[in-house]
N, C-alpha and C positions, 0 to 999 in steps of 0.2 A: 823339643826340636822345633815346634811351631814358633815359639818365641824367638829362637835364633834365626829361623828363616825370615820372620818378619823384620828383625833388626837388620839382617843382610839386605833385604829388599829396600828398607829405608836408607841405608848407607849407599846403596847403588843409585837410588834416586838423587840423593844429595850430591854424589859424584857426577851424575849426569848434568845436574844443574851447574855444578862448579865448572865442568868442562865447557858448557855453553857460555858461561861468564868469561872464562879465559879466552875463548875463541871469538866472542862477539861483544864483549863489554865495551862501554857501558850498555847495559841491557836491562829492560824492565820486566816486570812479572808477566805481562800479557805475551810479550815476545818470547820469553823463556818458556812459557807454557806451550806456545805454538812450536817452538824449535825442539823441545824435548818430549812433547806429548804427555807431560805431567800436568794434572789439573792445577789451576791457579792457586787454590788454597794450599795444596801440597808444595808448590813452588815457593809460596810465601813462607811456609814452615821451614823448608830446606834452606832458604836464604837466611832465615834467622839463625839456624843451627850453624851455617857456614860463617856467619858473622861472629857468633859466639866462639867458634874455633879459630878466629882470626885468619880466615881464608879469603873472605871478600869484604868489601867496604861499600856502604851505600853512598851514592852521590845523587844530586838532583836529576841527573840524566839516567840513572839506573845503577845496578851493581857493577863493580869493577873488582878484579883480583887484587890482592895485596901486592906490594912491590916485590917481595921475595917468594912469589908463588912457585917458581921452579923448584926451589929447595924444599918447600912444603909439600909439593906433589911428589918429589923423590922420597920424602919421609913417609908419605901415605903409601906409596908403592912398596917400600921396605916393610911397612907394617902389614900390608896385605900378604906379602910373601911369608912373613912370620906366622900369620894366622893360617895360611894354607898348610904350612909345615905342621902346626899344632893339630889341625883337623886330620891330616894324614896320619899323625901319631895316634889320634883317637880311633881312627878306623882300624889301625893295626892292632889295637887292644882287643877289639871285638873280632877281628879276623882270627886271632890266635885262639879265641874261645870257641870257634866253630868246629 
């Protein structure tokens, strides 16, 4: 469970950084850290992951969201909904055993 909790925390941090990029881009690491409360080294890592996932692009002025970010955010939200359903199903498995 700890591993899953850590992964969810990391994903939450990435999404917090993504939201700030969408709302304030172009935006650099220092300002992202200030706006999100995420340490600079973790902002840098999140930006790298978001770039790898084709959600943000680096520019000389700072990170910006990709052109089709609305569709990508909708897909992220759909994925989160599916994960919540799966987790609810796992809880049901253990509830039946009690």
